[in-house]
N, C-alpha and C positions, 0 to 999 in steps of 0.2 A: 792741669793745675791752673787755677785762675791767676790773673796778675796780682790780686790782693793776697792770695796764699803765698805767692813767690815773694812779695814784698814784706809781709808781716810774719811769716812763719818759716819758710824753707831757707831763704838766704840769710836771715839773721842767725839761725842755728848753724848754718854752714860757716859763716864768717867767724863765729865764736870757736868752732872746731878748728878751722884753718889757723886762726891766731894761736890757739892753745898748742897746736902741733907744729907751728912754723911752716904750714903749708901755704905759704904766700910767695908770690913772685916779686923779685926785686931785680931790676935791670935785666929782665928776661931769664932769670935763674930762680930755681926753687930754693928757698932759705934752708929747708930741712935736707938732710942727707938720708934718703930712704934706707940704704943699707944699715946705717947706724940706728935708725928707728926700729928696724926689725930686731936688732939686738936689744934695744931698750924695752921693747914690748915684753920681753921675758920677765921683767920685773913688775909688769902690770898684773892686776888681779883678773880672775876669770869673771866674766866672759870677754872682757875687753882685749886681753892679750891675743887670743887666736883671731878675733874679729879684726883687730888692728893689723895683724900680720896678713890676713886675707885681703884687706884693703890695699896695703902696700904691694903685695904680689899681683893683684889685679891691675893696679895702676902701672906697674912695671910691664905687664903684658900688653896693656893698651899702648904704652909708649913704644915698646919694642916692635909692635906691629907696624908702626910708622917710622921706625928707625931713628928715634930721637930720645932725648932725656925726658924724664917725668915732669909734668907741669901740675900746677894746682888744679886745673880743670880735669886732668887725668884722675887725680885723687878724688875729686867730687864725683866724677862719673863712676869711679870704682866704688865709692860709698853707695851710689844708687844701685850699682850691680849687686853688691852684697846685701843691701836692704831689700831688694826685690827678688832675692834668691836666684840670681843668675840671669835676670832679664836686663839687658843693656838698653837703657833708654835715657833720653835727655830729661832734664827736670820738667820741661813743658809737657811731657807725655805721661807723667806719673799719675796714677789714680789717687784719690783721697787716702785710701788705705796705705798706698806706697809712700805718699808724702809723710804720713804719720810715722811710718817705719823708718824712713830716711832721717827724719828729725830725731827719732829715738837713737839712731846710730850716731848722728852728729853729737848729741848730748853725751852718749856713752864715751865717745872718743875725746870729748872735751874734758870730762871729769870721770875717769873710770872707777874712782872710789866712791862716787855718790850713789848711795843705795837706791834712791828714787830712779836714777837713770838705769842702773843695773836691772831693777825690777821691771821697768818699762821695756827694756830690751828682751828680757827673758820671758815676759808675758805679753806678747803683742795682742792677744785676745782682749786684755783689759782695756787697751786704748780703743780697740774697735767697739767694745761695749760702751765705754764712756761717750764716744762719738755718736753712737746710735741712740743712746739715751738722750743726749742733748738734742739730736734731730727730732726724736719722738716728742719731747717736751715742747718743741716749737710747733708741732703739728696739731696738738690737742691740749686742752686744759687738763690739769692734774686730776680733777674729779672724774673726767671721762676715762682717763687711763686707769685710775683706781677701780672704777666700776667695771670696765671690760676685764681687767685682771681678776677681780673678785668673781665675776660671773663665769669666766672661762677656767680659771685655775685655782679658785678658792683661796686667793691671797690678795690682800690689798697692797702688798709690797711688790709692785710690778718691777721695780728696779732690781730686785733680787732674782728675777726670772732669767733663764738662759737666753742666749741671743736668738735662737729659733723661735721661742715664744714671744720675744719682743718684736720680731719681724711679723709674726702672726697678728699681734696687737696693732702694729702699724698698718697692716692690710685692712683690718677692721675699721680703723680710724679713716683710712682713705675711702673705703667702700661706703661708709656711713656719711661721709661729708661733714664730719664734726667741725664745729667752729674752732679756728686756730686759737692757740693760747694768746691771751691779751698781751700787748706790748706794754712794758712799764712806762708810767708817765714820767716825763723829765722832772727833776727836782730843781726848783728855782731857789737860788741862794741869795 
């Protein structure tokens, strides 16, 4: 994770999640009572209820391993663990895909009734696809992408192609050395 990603994406999402769930430290103690939160998660909708319970349980295990009470950092690391499906890593070692997944989890736990957050959590491939399309559009002009998709897949709607075909298009762009998409001119007011 780059410092820019930490500052603008990961930690703001974590701070919103921590505030919404009282996962903040005050005078060395966690504001939330994890056992009470486990009971409260029963009233949460799917998929937030079991995911929230898994985060609390994982944080309890992290703290118990060191024979101490749960901290906000344990909860953040537990979120990373759940988001990466069992890989325990610090935020600095997350891949871009794992950062997106962790942010989706933070958003889900911030507002478990928000359908946008629920959909993002249940469909991680959509975030990967949107991220890859954004990358692809920065690598080549729209006309080039349309032409490659038309020639190879008989469709001008390259954005509707599956991720494997999008990766193939990216390889073609890289191999051909196509000019990158122009940067927008600044607007003077």
